[in-house]
N, C-alpha and C positions, 0 to 999 in steps of 0.2 A: 904414265898418266893418261887417263881416258880422254879421247878427243872431244866427247860431248861436254865433259867437265871443263876442259880448256876453252871451248867455245863459249860456254856459259860465263866463265870468268872474263873472257875477252869482252863480252857484251857488258858485263858489270863495270869493268875498267873504262870502257869507252863511254858508258853512260855517266860515270863519275867525272871523266874528263870534260864531257859536254856540259855538265852542270857547272863546273868551275869556269869554263869559258863563257857560258851564258851569264853567269853572275858578273863576270868582268865586263861583258858587253853592255850590261845594263848601266854600268858606271860612266860610260863615255861613248860618244859617237865615233871618235878616232879608233877606239878599241873595236867597235862593231865592224868597221871596214877591215881592220887588220885580221880579226877573227874570221871574217868571210874569206879572206885571202888564204889564211891558214887552213880552213876547212876544205877549200877547193884543191889544195896541193897534195902532192904525194906524201904519204905518212912519214917516210924517212926525211924528206925535205922539211916537213913541219917540225919534226923533233929537233933537227939540227939547226935550223935557221931561226924562224920566228919565235918559237917557244923559248928557246935557250936565251934569247936576248930580250926583245921588246916586251913580250908577255910576262916573263918572270920578273922584270923590273917593275911592272905595273901591279903585279899581284902582291897581296899581303904575304908575309913569310910562310905562314901555314899553308895557304893555297899553293904557293910556289913550290914548297917541298912536296906536297901531295901530287902536284902536276908532274914533277920530276920523277917521283916514284911510279906513278901511273905510266908515264912514257917508258920508263925502264922495264916495267912488267910487260908492256905491249911489245917492246923489242925482244924480250926473252921468249914471248909467245911466237913471234915471227921466226926466231932462231931455233925453235924447238927445245928451248932450255927452261921453259916455265915449269915451276913445280919442283925444281931441283935446287937444293941448297948450294949457294955460290961458294961456300967454304968447304964443306965435306962431300958434296955431290949426292947425298942421300935425298930421297923423296921428302918433300914438305907435305905433311898430312893435309888432305882436302879440307878438313875442319879449320885448320889454321888459315888456309888460303881463302876460305869463305869469310872468315873474320877479318883478315888482312890480305886483300887480294894482291897487294904489291910486295908481300913478304919475300925477302931475299934469302933468308936462312931458316933452317929448322929451329925448333925451340932450343935444343941443346947448344947449338952454335951461337944463337942469339944471346942466351944466358952467359956463355963464356965471354962473348964480346962485351956485354954490359959489365961483367965483373972486371974485365981488363980496363975499361974506360972509367972506372970509379976513382 
């Protein structure tokens, strides 16, 4: 996976994360102070501590799910595993990642998983 593309997707994911957090901050003063604490911390600490507990409890279920997926994708970028299917290990096409930046699996594995879950 090209480094420029991964950096572009990292920025997209970070922007989406910021949008969710800003939306939450608008809802309450307590959340504003928590988010400031979260944003000033180390990324790994943020993911494991504040976001996993307090923020996710305060978010709506869709925002919470999106935030978890974004954090997971950012973790894969840090680990050098972004853009590879977690099931088969093949490349996830750039077009798919542009449409769904937090995609975990290639289309084939996603379809198999969906059939299995029906």
